[in-house]
N, C-alpha and C positions, 0 to 999 in steps of 0.2 A: 426660617421661613420654609414653606413647602417649595420643593424644587420645580414642580410642574405648574404651569399656569392653566387653571381650569376656570373659564369665565363664569360657570355656574356657581362657583363658590362665592364670587363677588355678588352674584344675584341673590344667593341665600342670605348673605349678610344684609343686603339691602331690604329683603323681605322681613328679616328679624327686626331691623330698625323701624320698618313700617308698623310692625306689631307693637313695638314700644310706644310709638305715637298714639296708637289706638288705646293702649292700656292707660296711659297718662291722661288721655282725654276722658276715659271712663272713671278716672280717680283711683285706678288700681296701681298704686305706687310700687308695691313689691314686685308684681309681675313685670312692670316697666323696667325697674332696676335690674331684675334678674336677666331679662332679655338684653338690656344694654351692656351688662357685664359680658354676656356672650359675644355681642357685637365687637366690643373693644378687644377681647381676647383673640378673636379670629382675625381682626385687623392687624394685630401684631405678628401673626404667624403665617398669614396667607399671602402668597406671592400673586400679584395680579398685574394686569396691564396698567400703565401709567394713568391713562384717562379714567379707567374704572376706579383706581385708587384715589384720584383727585375728586371724582364725583362722590365717592363714598365719604371721603374726609369732609367735604363741604356739607354733606347730609348730616354727619355726626356733629359738626360745629353748629349747624342750624338747630339740631335737636337739643344740644346742650343749652343753647340760648333759650329755647322754648321751655326746657326743664326748669331753668332758673326763675322763670316768671310764672310757672304753673302754681295755681293756688293749692292743689292737692299736695304737690311736692313741698312747697313752703310751709304748709300746715304740719307736715310730717317732720321736716328737718330744719325749718327756719331758712334765712337767706344763705345761699350757697353760690360760690363762683367757680365756673369751669373755665379753663384756658383753651383757646382754639389750638388745634394741631399738636396737642400734647396727650396722646392716647395713653401712654404709660402712667402718667400722673392721674389722669381721669379714672383709669382702671383701678388703681390702688385705692382711690377715694370711693369709687362705686362699690368695691368689695366691702369696704368698711360699712357703707350704708346698708348693704344687703345683710351683713352680719347683725347690725343694730335692729333691723326689721325682724329678723328671725328670733333674736333674743327677746324682743317685745312680745312677739306671738307666744313664745314659750312661757313668759311671765303671766300672760293673760290666761293661758291654759292652766297654769299652776294655781290660779285663783279658785278653781273648782276642785271638787273631790276627785282625786286622780284615779279614775276607773277607765277601763278600756271604752265603755259606753259613753262616758262624758267626753273623753278625748275625741272619740269618733264623731260625736255630735257637733263638737266645736269645729272640727275639720269640715264636716258636711255643710256647715253654715258658710264656710268659705267657698266650697264648691258651688253651693246654691247661688252665691253672689258672683260667680264666674272667676274667682281668684284661684285658678287651678294650679299655677306655679307654686303659690304659697302652700296650698294643700298638699301637693306632692312633696314639698320640702319637709313638711311636718310628719308625713307618713314615713318618709325615709325608707328604711329596710325592714320596717315592722310589719311582717306578713300577717300576723294575727289581727292587727289594727286594720290593714288593707282588706282582709277577708270580711271582717265585720261590716265595713263600709260598702263593699261590693254586694254582700248578701242583702243589706238593707235596701239599696237602690234597686237591685234585681227584684226583690219581693214587691216593692212599690210598683215597678214597671209591669210585672206580671198581673198584679191586681188591677192596675189601671186598664191594661189590655182586655182583661176578662170583663171589665165593666163597660167596655166599648169606648173608653177615653184614650184613644190611640195616640193623640198628640201628647197627652201627659205621659203616656208610657214611653214614647220616643225620648222625651226630655229626661226621664229618670234613667233610662239605659245610657244616654249620652253623658250624663253626669258620672256614671260609673266608668265609662270609657275615658273620661278626661283624666282619671288617675291610673287607669289600667287598660290602655289601648289594645293590649294583646290578649285580652281575656276572650277566648273563643265562645264561651257560654253566653256572655253578655252580647257579643256580636250576633250569635244565633237568635237570641230573643229579640234583638233589635230588627233583624231581618224578618222574623215572623210578624212583627208589628207593622213594618212597612208593607209586607204582603197583605195583611189585613186591611190596610189603607189603600190597597190596589196601586201602591207605588213600587212598581217592579224594579226600576233601575237601582234605587238605593238598597232595595232588598237583596238584589243579586250582588251588588258591591259589598254589602256587609257579610253575606254568607261566603263569598269568595275569600274575604279576609280571614274569616274563621277557619276555612279549609287550608289556607296558606300556613296558618299557625299550627293546625292539627289536621293533617291530611287523612287521618284515620277516624275522623268525626263522622260516623255513619248517618246520624240524624241530619247533620248539615248537608251532606252530599245528597240525601234524599230530598231535602227542601230545594236545593239547587236544581236537581233534576226536574222537580215539579214546576218550579218557576220557568225553567227553560222550555219545558213542554207546553206550558201555558203561552209562552211567547210565540211558539210556532202555531 
């Protein structure tokens, strides 16, 4: 366990557990299990105050009971039983379920002609449905595949912005950022779109993120200066 007690770590685990509840409610079983695996792993290594640990464990037990009765979960894996207060056993089991999910996705992808474009389109369908964890797992470290996906979403976003469909453009750029949150070019284009919508606050937030990633990004600095001058 970590030697130092940092209460924010317990809060982070609680937030992740909350995301798991949202994912299973949406029927996104893979993202739910991936997040729950993270919760259980952190519970086993994070030192926390007794009351925080008690509250989190009760939340985990409650979530496991909800998971066992979830229609989406039962459709994917059939009837399953979790035991309260046994995080190590639950973690081992959840890891198996995550592996099964990833293997099934891989088999589905293998059913199509294995080209970069086909694989990218399959992954983009997952992104479009909000299954970002699953999409990131399938992209892995394949930079060529990631580049193709980002270029496609970026091109769609730019085209939508030029056509005046700024809401659609924002959605396309955000899809790209769901798998590449540190892409300064996408953040720059997102900021430009927010600026076109006269939404100054998210525009400034996006452009500042881009500059944190690449302080030498001159176009981004120019846009930030323009936005700040406009604020004055």
